[in-house]
C-alpha positions in Angstrom: 0.0 0.0 0.0 1.3 3.4 -0.9 1.5 5.8 2.0 2.4 9.5 1.7 5.8 9.5 3.4 6.0 13.3 3.5 2.7 13.6 5.5 3.9 10.9 8.0 7.4 12.5 8.4 5.9 16.0 8.8 3.4 14.8 11.4 6.2 13.0 13.3 8.5 16.0 13.2 5.8 18.4 14.3 5.5 16.4 17.5 9.3 16.4 17.9 9.4 12.6 17.8 12.3 10.5 16.5 11.5 7.5 14.2 12.1 5.2 17.2 9.7 7.2 19.4 7.0 7.0 16.7 7.6 3.2 16.4 7.3 2.8 20.2 4.1 4.8 20.4 2.5 3.0 17.4 3.8 -0.5 18.3 5.7 -0.6 15.0 9.3 -1.5 14.5 11.9 1.2 13.7 12.5 -0.6 10.4 8.8 -0.2 9.5 8.9 3.5 10.3 12.0 3.9 8.2 10.5 2.0 5.3 7.3 4.1 5.4 9.3 7.4 5.5 11.8 6.4 2.8 9.8 4.3 0.4 6.2 5.1 1.3 5.4 1.4 1.6 3.4 -0.2 4.4 0.5 -2.5 5.1 -3.0 -1.3 5.9 -2.4 -2.2 9.5 0.7 0.0 9.5 -1.2 2.9 7.9 -4.0 2.6 10.5 -1.5 2.5 13.4 0.3 5.6 12.1 -2.9 7.5 11.5 -4.2 6.7 14.9 -1.1 7.8 16.7 -0.5 10.9 14.5 -4.2 11.8 14.5 -4.4 11.7 10.7 -7.2 10.7 8.5 -6.4 7.6 6.4 -7.7 9.2 3.3 -5.3 12.1 3.9 -2.4 9.8 4.1 -3.4 7.8 1.1 -4.7 10.7 -1.0 -1.4 11.9 -2.2 -0.2 8.5 -3.3 -3.5 7.9 -5.2 -3.2 11.4 -6.8 0.3 10.7 -8.0 -0.8 7.4 -9.5 -3.6 9.1 -11.4 -1.2 11.7 -12.8 1.4 9.3 -14.1 -0.6 8.1 -17.1 -3.5 6.0 -18.3 -2.3 2.6 -17.4 -5.5 1.3 -15.5 -7.9 2.1 -18.4 -5.5 0.6 -20.9 -5.1 -2.6 -18.8 -8.9 -2.8 -18.6 -9.3 -2.5 -22.3 -6.7 -5.1 -23.0 -8.3 -7.5 -20.5 -11.7 -7.0 -22.1 -10.2 -7.7 -25.6 -8.4 -10.8 -24.4 -11.6 -12.0 -22.7 -13.5 -11.5 -25.9 -11.0 -13.3 -28.0 -10.8 -16.2 -25.5 -14.6 -16.4 -25.6 -14.7 -16.5 -29.4 -12.0 -19.1 -29.5 -13.8 -21.3 -26.9 -17.1 -21.0 -28.9 -15.4 -22.0 -32.1 -13.6 -24.9 -30.5 -16.9 -26.2 -29.1 -18.7 -25.9 -32.4 
């Protein structure tokens, strides 16, 4: 799951916490906090724990990651179109094979 690392880092720093302190308060490992802040990667449980401790809305933390994904191109609609086309061709092939 993509987590907005800047939002997490800014919320942590605004409280004057180290990464270790955030990990202790949220019951997450230091390594997990480091991974979230450096790569923006974490599970839903990690996201929920950080949001609860930092008093953030989950949509606020995930919003930036989703917005970036939408700006990068048209991959999801293209993938959907390809999947539909492949499904159609497989259906036609199966129909012809059974005839």
